[in-house]
N, C-alpha and C positions, 0 to 999 in steps of 0.2 A: 306403343305401350312401354312403360318404364321397366317392366320386368326383364326384357331382353338386355337392356343396359345394365341392370343389376347383376344379371348372370355373367355378362362380360367382365364386370368388376370382380366377380367371384372367380372367374377363370384366371384372371390376372392376380388374384389375391391382394387387392389394393385397399388401402384405407381411403375413406372419402367422407364428406360431410353431406348430410341429408337435410334439405329444407322442404317442409311441407307447405303446399300452396292450396288454395280453395279449389274444389272441384268445378265450381261454377263462377263465371265472371260476376263482379269485377275481381281482378287479381292485382291489387295495388302494389304488391311487393315484387311482381314479375314484370309488369309493363315497363318500368323504368330501364330494366336491363334489355328487354327484347324489342322495345319500340312498338308493341302491339301484338306480337306473336303470342298466342294464348295456349298452344298445345303443350303437352308434356310427353317426354322429358325435355328439360333444358339443362345444359351443363355450363357452369361458370368456372373459369380459371382466371382469377383476377378481374381484368376488364375485358377479357375475351369471352363472349357468350356464344355457345354452340347450340343451335336449334335443330331439332329432328335427330332421331337415332342414327341416321346415316353419318352426319357430321360428328356426332358425339363418339361413335364407335371408331371411326377412322382416326380421330385425334387421340383417343386412348391407345390405339395400336401404334400410332406414330411415337408417342411418348414412352410407351412401355411395350416394346416389341416382343418380349419374352415373358411367358410362353406365348407363342404365336397363335393368333386366331385362325390361321390357315395351315394346320398340320397336314403334311403330305402335299403341299403346294397348291392349296385350293384358292389362292388369291384371285381376285378379278371376277371369276364366274360366280363366286359366292354372292356377290351383289346382285347378280341376276336372280338368284334364289330369293333374295330379299324383296324383289318386285312381285314375286308370287305370294310370299308369306305376308308381306305388309300391304298387299293389294287385294286381289280377289279373295284369298283365303281369309284374310282379316275381316273383310266385309261380310263374308258368310258367317263367320263366328260371331261378329257383332249382331247380325240378323237373328241368330238363334238366341243369344243371351238377352237381347232387348225384347225380341218378339215373344219369347216364352213368358215374360212377366210384364208385358207392356201395360196391362190394366192395373198393375200394382205400384208402378213407379211414380214418384212425385211429379206433379205437372211441370214444375220449374225445371227439373232435370230433363224431362222429355222435350220441353220447348227448346232447350239448349242443344241437346244431342241429336234429336231426330233430323233436323235440317242439315246438321253437320255430316251425318252418316248416310242419309237417304235422300238428300236434296230438298229444296224448298217445297216441292209438291208431294211430299210423302203422304202415304195413306196408312193409317193405323191398322185398319182391317187387313190390308195387303201384307204388311210387315208381320202381323200375327199369323196370317194364313200361310205365309211362306216358310214357317219354321220346319215342317217335315221335309219340304224340298231342299232347304238349306242343309239340314242334317244329312240328307242323301249325298249332297255335293261334298260336304266335309268328310263323310265316311269314305268316299272313294279316294279323296286326297290324303287323308290320314293313312289310308291303305298303302299309298306310295311310300310313306315314311316307314310303315310296318314292313313292307317288302325290303327296303334298304337295310333295316336293322335285323331282319330275320336271317340275313346272310351270315350272321355271327359277329358283326361289328359291334363294338361297345358304344360307338358314337357315329355320327353321320359320315365323318371322314376317315374313320379307322379306330385305333385304340385310344387316341387322344381327343378330348372335346375341342370344338372350335366354333367359329361364328355360325355355321349352319345349325348347330345344336341350339344356340341361343335363339335364332330366328324361328325355329320350329317349336321350341319348348314353350315360349311365352303364349302361344295359341292354345296348347294343351293345358297349361297352367290357368289361363283365363277361362277356358271352358269348364275345367274342373271346379274352379272356385266360384263361378257365377251362374252355372246352369244346373238346375235341380236334377236333371236326368243324366248328368255327366258320368256318374259311376257305372251305370249299365251300358251307356254308349261307349265309353273308353274301355270297358271290360272286354270288348271284342278284339282288342289289339294287345296280344300278350307281349310281343317284343317291344312295342312302344311303351307299354306299362313299365317294363323292367328298365328301359332307358329313362323314362320319366323319373323313376326313383333315383337313378344315378345322377341325373341332372339336379335333382333337389338337394342332393348331398353336397354339391359344389358350393352352394351358398352364395352370398352376395359380397364377399370381401369383408372389410371391417368398417361399417358405417357408424357415424356418430351424429347426433342431432345438432342442428345449427339454426339459430333464429334468422328469420328473413331480414331483419334489420341489420344483422351482422354482415350478411352477404352484400347488402347494398353499400355498407361502409367499406367493405373490401374493394368493391368495384370503384368507389369514389377515390380511394387512396392509391389505386393502381393506374397503369397506362397499358393500352393494348400491346401485346407482344407481336402481333401479326405485322410483317413487313409488307410494303407495297409490292404487288406481283402482277404481271400482265401476261396475257396469252395472245401473241400476235395472230394466231390462227383461230381465235374465237369466232364461231359462225355468226354470232349476233353483233360482233364488232364492239363488245363491251371492253372498257379499259378503266384503269384507276382514275379517279376524279369525276367520273360521270355520276350525275344524280339519278337514282333509280328508285322504283318501288318493287317490292318482292311480295308475291302472293302464293299461298299453297294452291295447287291445281284443284284440290278437292273443296276449296272454299275456306274462307277465313280472312281476318283483317290483314291489310297490307302493311308492310314495314318500309319506311322511306329512309334513305341514307345515301352517302357518297361512297362509291366503290373504292375499297382499299386494296383488295386482292381479287383477281379473277383467274380461276383455274378450270380445267375440264370438268372436274367433279364438284367443286365447291366455289362459293363466292362469299366474300366478307365485305360488309358495308360499315362505314364509320358513322356513328351517330353521336349527338351531344344531348344530354338529358340534364334537366335542372337538379335532379337528385343525385345522380351518379357521375356526371361529367362525361368524358369521352370514353366510348366503348366501341369495340368491334364485334358486330353480330354476324355469325357465320351461318350460312344456309347451304344445303345441297343444291345442285343444279337439277337433278332428276326429281320430278314431282313439284317443281316450283316454276313460276313465270316471273321474268324480270321485264320491267317496262321503264324506258327513259322518262325522266320528268323535265319539262321545260324545253 
């Protein structure tokens, strides 16, 4: 979800350009940049394209290390928290938001999203019937956040906000904005509610609107900044120059390209597109599969 990246930009107080893309495929202004990756958010810096919030947030922190996203030394383990918030807890939240109004949503939207979130063999009756169970699961896990904040901390890592706050906040924000019963449900958590208000005050930095055509022109006029990098200890034996395809584990279109950089946490592939020329598309290793081509 894009909200956690917007919050990170707010924590850093950064100016940035916002490009709106369609909710449903086709996404003609996005595909030339990503090579087929359709999820949001995506971050573009010239001809370097960062897919998935993992890659985006790590690159923002690398370029703008202050104020840190890891106050009190929370680096490393915070990404373990992201596997919880972006994994099981996100799926539960999606289950509530979609399940509670599944009879009201447009058919085209459901046809696109339900296989993505619930697999190809989804059952509408099961998704709808699971809402009370999913709320019970979320209630227990939001309770863990409540316990953390009830100790008197203003934020998850102490007195300063950091990445764990963005990771947790976007789920509260999503539930509040998309689930009709969120007011009563979230009202059970006093400390979480006060923290939610503090997070809302952080804002999103300074965004300005940008046309998709301008973003494509910027990519066309630039060259990737990513240098070739190799990892001699890579368990899959991946190396710069190898032709690969990359696919999200949860499903989605594959992106094909030539490896430019391979690191323990991230991989970048070089692609050539008729509209934008040469680009480097960055993906996280966690949550994605790479397969050699040829």
